[in-house]
C-alpha positions in Angstrom: 116.5 109.4 93.7 114.5 112.7 94.6 110.6 113.0 93.8 108.0 115.8 93.6 104.9 115.7 96.3 102.0 117.8 94.5 98.4 118.3 96.2 96.6 119.6 92.9 93.7 121.6 92.0 95.0 125.4 93.0 94.5 128.3 91.4 98.1 130.2 90.9 98.6 133.4 90.5 101.9 136.2 90.3 104.8 136.6 88.2 107.8 134.5 87.2 111.2 134.7 85.2 112.1 132.3 82.6 115.3 131.3 83.3 117.8 131.5 80.8 117.8 129.3 77.4 119.1 126.0 77.9 119.4 124.9 74.3 121.3 127.9 73.7 123.2 128.2 76.8 125.0 124.6 75.9 126.1 126.1 72.4 127.4 129.3 73.9 129.7 127.4 76.5 131.0 125.5 74.1 132.3 128.0 72.1 134.4 129.8 74.8 137.1 127.0 73.5 137.4 128.8 70.5 139.4 131.2 72.1 142.4 132.0 74.5 141.0 135.2 75.8 138.2 135.9 78.6 134.8 135.0 77.8 131.3 136.5 79.9 128.0 135.3 79.9 125.4 136.1 81.5 122.0 134.7 82.4 123.4 131.5 82.7 120.3 128.9 84.0 121.3 126.8 87.5 120.4 123.7 85.9 122.2 119.8 86.2 122.9 120.2 82.4 124.5 123.3 82.4 126.4 122.7 85.5 127.4 119.1 84.2 129.2 121.0 81.0 130.8 123.7 83.1 132.3 120.8 85.3 133.3 119.4 82.1 135.1 122.8 80.9 137.1 123.4 84.2 138.4 119.5 83.8 139.5 120.6 80.4 141.4 123.4 81.9 138.9 126.2 81.6 139.3 128.9 84.0 136.0 129.3 85.4 134.8 132.6 87.3 131.5 132.6 88.7 130.6 136.5 89.2 127.0 136.3 90.7 124.0 134.2 90.1 123.9 133.0 86.9 126.9 135.3 85.5 130.1 133.6 84.6 133.7 134.1 83.2 135.7 131.4 80.9 139.2 131.8 80.0 140.2 128.6 78.0 143.9 130.0 78.0 145.4 126.4 78.8 143.3 123.5 77.4 144.1 120.0 78.3 143.7 118.2 75.0 144.9 115.2 76.6 142.6 115.2 79.4 140.0 113.7 76.2 142.0 110.5 76.5 140.8 110.1 80.2 138.7 107.6 81.4 137.1 110.5 83.9 136.3 113.0 80.6 135.0 109.6 78.9 132.3 108.8 81.9 131.6 112.9 82.2 131.4 113.6 78.4 128.8 110.8 77.7 127.0 112.1 81.2 124.6 114.8 78.9 123.9 115.5 75.2 125.4 119.1 75.0 128.9 117.5 75.2 129.2 116.7 71.5 129.6 120.5 71.0 133.0 120.5 72.5 134.3 118.7 69.0 133.8 121.7 66.3 135.7 124.2 68.5 138.5 122.0 69.6 139.1 120.8 65.9 139.2 124.1 64.5 141.6 125.5 67.6 143.9 122.6 68.2 143.3 120.3 65.3 141.2 117.6 67.1 138.5 117.0 68.9 137.2 113.8 70.6 133.9 112.6 72.7 132.2 109.4 73.9 129.0 108.8 72.9 126.9 111.8 74.5 124.3 111.1 77.1 120.8 112.4 77.1 116.9 112.1 76.9 115.9 108.7 75.7 113.6 109.9 73.5 114.5 108.2 70.1 117.4 108.4 68.0 119.7 111.0 68.0 122.2 110.4 65.4 125.3 112.5 65.0 126.4 111.4 61.7 125.5 115.1 60.4 128.0 116.3 62.9 131.1 114.0 61.4 129.8 114.1 57.6 130.4 117.8 58.5 133.4 117.8 60.1 135.0 115.4 57.1 133.8 118.0 54.1 135.6 120.7 56.1 139.0 118.4 56.2 139.0 116.7 59.2 139.6 112.6 59.3 137.0 110.3 61.3 137.1 107.6 63.5 134.4 105.7 65.6 135.7 103.5 68.2 132.4 101.1 68.3 134.3 99.0 71.2 134.4 101.8 73.2 131.4 104.1 71.6 134.5 107.2 71.1 134.4 109.7 68.3 137.7 111.2 66.7 138.1 113.7 64.6 141.9 115.3 63.5 142.9 117.9 60.9 146.2 119.7 59.9 143.9 122.2 58.7 140.4 122.9 58.0 139.5 124.3 54.4 135.9 126.0 53.5 133.6 124.4 51.3 130.1 124.1 50.5 127.8 121.9 53.1 123.9 121.0 52.4 123.3 119.8 55.3 120.7 116.2 55.3 118.8 117.8 58.2 118.4 121.0 59.8 119.9 120.0 63.1 120.9 122.6 66.1 123.6 121.0 67.8 125.0 119.9 64.3 124.5 123.9 62.8 126.3 124.8 66.1 129.1 122.0 66.1 130.0 123.0 61.8 129.0 126.6 62.4 132.2 126.9 65.4 134.5 124.7 63.5 134.3 126.7 60.2 134.4 130.1 61.5 138.6 129.4 61.9 138.5 126.9 58.3 140.6 128.4 55.9 138.4 130.0 53.3 134.7 130.3 52.8 131.8 128.0 54.1 128.3 128.3 53.0 126.3 126.1 55.3 123.0 124.9 53.8 120.1 123.6 55.5 121.1 125.1 58.4 119.1 125.0 61.3 118.2 128.7 61.9 116.5 128.6 65.8 117.2 131.6 67.9 119.5 129.7 69.4 121.8 129.5 66.4 121.0 133.1 66.1 122.5 133.7 69.0 125.5 132.3 68.4 126.2 133.5 65.3 125.9 136.7 67.2 128.5 136.1 69.6 130.7 134.5 67.1 130.3 137.8 65.4 131.0 139.8 68.7 134.5 137.3 69.1 135.6 137.9 65.3 134.0 135.9 63.1 132.3 136.6 59.9 129.2 134.8 59.9 126.3 136.3 57.5 122.8 135.1 57.0 121.4 134.3 60.8 118.1 133.5 61.1 118.0 131.9 57.7 119.0 128.6 56.9 121.5 129.4 54.7 125.0 130.5 56.5 127.8 132.2 54.9 130.6 131.9 57.1 134.3 133.4 56.1 137.4 132.0 58.1 139.3 134.0 60.6 143.0 133.0 62.0 141.5 134.5 65.7 139.2 134.8 67.7 138.9 137.0 70.9 136.7 137.4 73.8 133.4 139.1 74.3 130.6 139.3 76.7 126.8 137.6 76.2 123.8 137.7 77.3 121.6 134.2 77.2 117.7 135.0 75.9 115.0 133.7 78.6 114.1 130.0 77.8 111.5 129.7 75.5 110.3 126.3 76.2 109.8 127.4 79.7 107.8 130.4 78.8 105.8 127.6 76.8 105.6 125.8 80.0 104.3 128.2 81.8 101.3 129.1 78.7 100.5 125.8 79.6 100.5 125.7 83.4 98.1 128.6 83.5 95.5 127.1 81.0 95.8 123.8 82.9 95.2 125.1 86.5 92.9 128.1 85.7 95.7 130.7 87.1 96.5 134.3 86.2 100.1 134.1 85.3 102.4 137.0 84.0 106.1 135.7 82.5 108.2 138.3 82.6 110.9 139.6 80.1 110.2 137.2 77.4 112.0 138.6 74.6 108.5 138.2 72.5 110.0 138.2 68.7 112.3 135.2 69.4 109.3 133.1 70.6 108.2 132.2 66.8 104.8 130.7 66.7 104.7 129.6 70.0 102.4 132.1 71.2 100.3 131.6 68.3 99.9 127.9 68.8 98.5 128.0 72.3 96.1 130.6 71.2 95.0 128.0 68.6 94.2 125.9 71.8 91.8 128.5 72.9 94.4 129.9 75.1 94.0 133.8 75.8 97.5 135.9 76.5 98.4 139.8 76.2 101.5 141.2 75.8 102.4 143.7 78.2 105.3 145.4 77.1 108.2 143.1 77.0 105.8 141.0 79.4 102.8 137.6 78.6 100.0 138.0 80.7 97.5 134.6 80.9 94.4 135.9 82.4 92.5 132.9 84.3 90.2 130.9 81.8 87.4 128.2 83.1 87.5 127.0 79.8 89.1 127.0 76.6 88.6 125.9 73.2 90.6 124.0 70.2 90.2 125.7 67.2 89.1 123.8 64.2 90.0 124.1 60.1 88.2 126.1 58.0 86.4 123.0 56.6 85.5 121.8 60.3 88.0 119.1 60.5 89.9 118.4 63.5 93.3 120.4 64.0 96.9 118.7 63.7 99.6 120.2 65.4 102.8 118.7 64.7 106.5 119.5 65.2 109.1 121.3 62.5 112.1 122.7 62.1 112.2 126.3 63.1 110.8 128.5 62.1 108.2 125.6 62.5 106.9 124.7 66.1 109.5 123.7 68.3 109.2 119.6 69.4 110.1 120.2 72.6 106.5 122.1 73.4 104.4 119.1 72.0 104.3 117.3 75.2 103.1 120.1 77.0 100.6 121.1 73.9 99.3 117.4 74.5 98.7 118.0 78.3 97.4 121.0 77.7 94.7 119.8 75.1 93.6 117.2 77.6 91.6 119.9 79.5 90.5 121.8 76.3 87.1 121.7 74.8 87.3 119.8 71.3 89.4 117.4 70.0 93.0 117.9 68.3 95.5 115.4 66.6 99.6 115.6 68.1 101.6 114.9 65.6 105.7 114.2 66.7 107.4 113.6 63.8 111.1 113.9 64.7 111.2 111.4 68.0 109.7 108.1 67.9 109.8 107.7 71.7 108.5 111.3 73.2 104.7 110.0 73.3 105.2 107.2 75.4 104.4 109.2 78.7 100.7 109.3 78.0 100.2 106.3 79.5 100.7 108.6 83.0 98.3 111.0 81.8 95.1 108.3 80.9 95.6 106.7 84.3 94.6 110.5 85.4 91.6 110.2 83.5 92.9 111.9 80.3 90.9 111.0 77.3 93.7 110.1 74.6 94.2 107.5 71.7 97.8 107.0 71.1 97.8 106.0 67.4 101.4 105.0 66.9 104.6 106.1 68.0 104.4 109.5 66.5 100.9 110.0 66.8 98.2 110.8 70.0 94.6 112.0 69.1 93.4 114.3 72.6 89.9 114.4 73.3 89.7 117.0 75.8 87.3 117.4 79.1 87.1 120.9 78.9 87.8 120.9 82.7 84.4 119.2 83.3 86.0 116.2 84.8 89.7 117.0 86.7 92.3 114.6 86.1 93.3 112.6 89.3 96.7 112.4 91.3 98.3 109.4 90.8 102.3 108.4 91.3 104.4 108.2 88.0 108.1 108.5 86.9 109.6 111.1 84.7 111.1 109.6 81.5 112.3 112.8 79.9 112.7 116.6 80.8 109.9 117.7 78.7 107.2 114.7 79.7 108.4 115.3 83.0 107.3 119.0 83.4 104.0 117.8 81.0 103.4 115.3 84.0 104.1 118.4 86.8 101.3 120.7 85.0 98.9 118.0 84.7 99.4 116.8 88.4 99.0 121.0 89.8 95.6 120.9 87.5 94.6 117.0 89.4 92.3 116.3 92.6 94.4 115.1 95.2 98.0 114.1 95.5 100.4 113.3 92.9 104.0 111.9 93.2 106.8 112.3 90.5 109.4 110.2 90.6 112.8 110.6 88.6 112.7 114.3 89.2 116.6 114.6 88.3 115.1 114.4 84.8 113.3 117.6 85.1 116.4 119.5 87.2 118.2 118.9 83.9 116.3 121.4 82.3 114.4 123.3 85.0 116.1 125.8 87.5 114.4 125.7 90.9 111.2 124.8 89.6 109.5 124.2 92.7 110.6 126.9 94.6 109.2 129.0 91.7 105.8 127.4 91.5 105.6 127.5 95.3 105.9 131.4 95.0 102.6 131.4 92.8 101.0 129.3 95.1 101.5 125.7 94.3 101.5 123.0 96.4 104.5 121.3 95.5 107.6 119.9 97.8 110.5 117.9 97.3 110.9 114.7 99.2 113.6 111.6 98.9 
């Protein structure tokens, strides 16, 4: 198991380019299964979760060509459906959360899709009911082998229908959307997720010949087609990484320019950080974060303490609440962080408390942060990364802290952040990877 050794307290400076969006590319990679034709994808991040999914697609019989750094072509002409019954598939498929999204395209094209219970971050319950209820309403038969934790869906043909999702699940919307794109007739998908990831998937599918309307809203209309062809697609910059770099600049008092952020797709992320007192300036499509010695959290109009909570898009993404919490620990003022969606995501705050942060964990979903206003620095400690986003939050805290910190289990961070140590070193960070 690897670890990061960090000497904190150093101001950083320079430019950094965000990687391709992890949560988008996992959907896009699964969509290549919808066609026997060649699909070319650019801006594919070199991270563990993405590489695992590419490896899984290759095992399924998809021809994978690496055309350059972060540039791939995929041809799913000879997919081996029987491979999904193998022990190897069950082991690999259970190793990452994104594997669930191969089911929709396989069901659409081949009439069957199988998957073991997917893995992923241990941040709370992450149920799959939305996916399989959607498949059933499209006409598929569903079977769950509880002893094996193995899910099966099969259908002679899928038929368009009206679907009102019980939750705006991003992966659930993507899975159902891909299945419905080749169903007979029209599917109306209400309470759909409308994240930029879903907008990008709709854009890609339409370029393949799908007929999808309503992208960017929570009401999608999909007119099924008999065949989807190849396409070229470029993945958006990762908005979670962009938010992480905004937080990093604030915590370390650094001057950082984040390049090519595709600002219109960031939603309320920049404004949420501005509410913490962080200054930023849009220069073309680059986001410039000036060095600040202090930043003050806004209060509500009546003077009460502000709450920052997660909501489905276009609300604030839950993947950045951990970053906001860390950034608030050195702000001037106080804020209530309300993590509504996952009941285990705030449990990493004990490490921040050990570092000297003033945080009260009210319950599994809420934490009150009293900012230190950089009057008292955090102190370096040894800690373990519990999940991707908490891991990067602890990394940001360590880079701002006095002394040496060691973060273990950094494979969690590597699952979502590409070469994070070398990219931060280029900004002047004292970070090294150790065994």
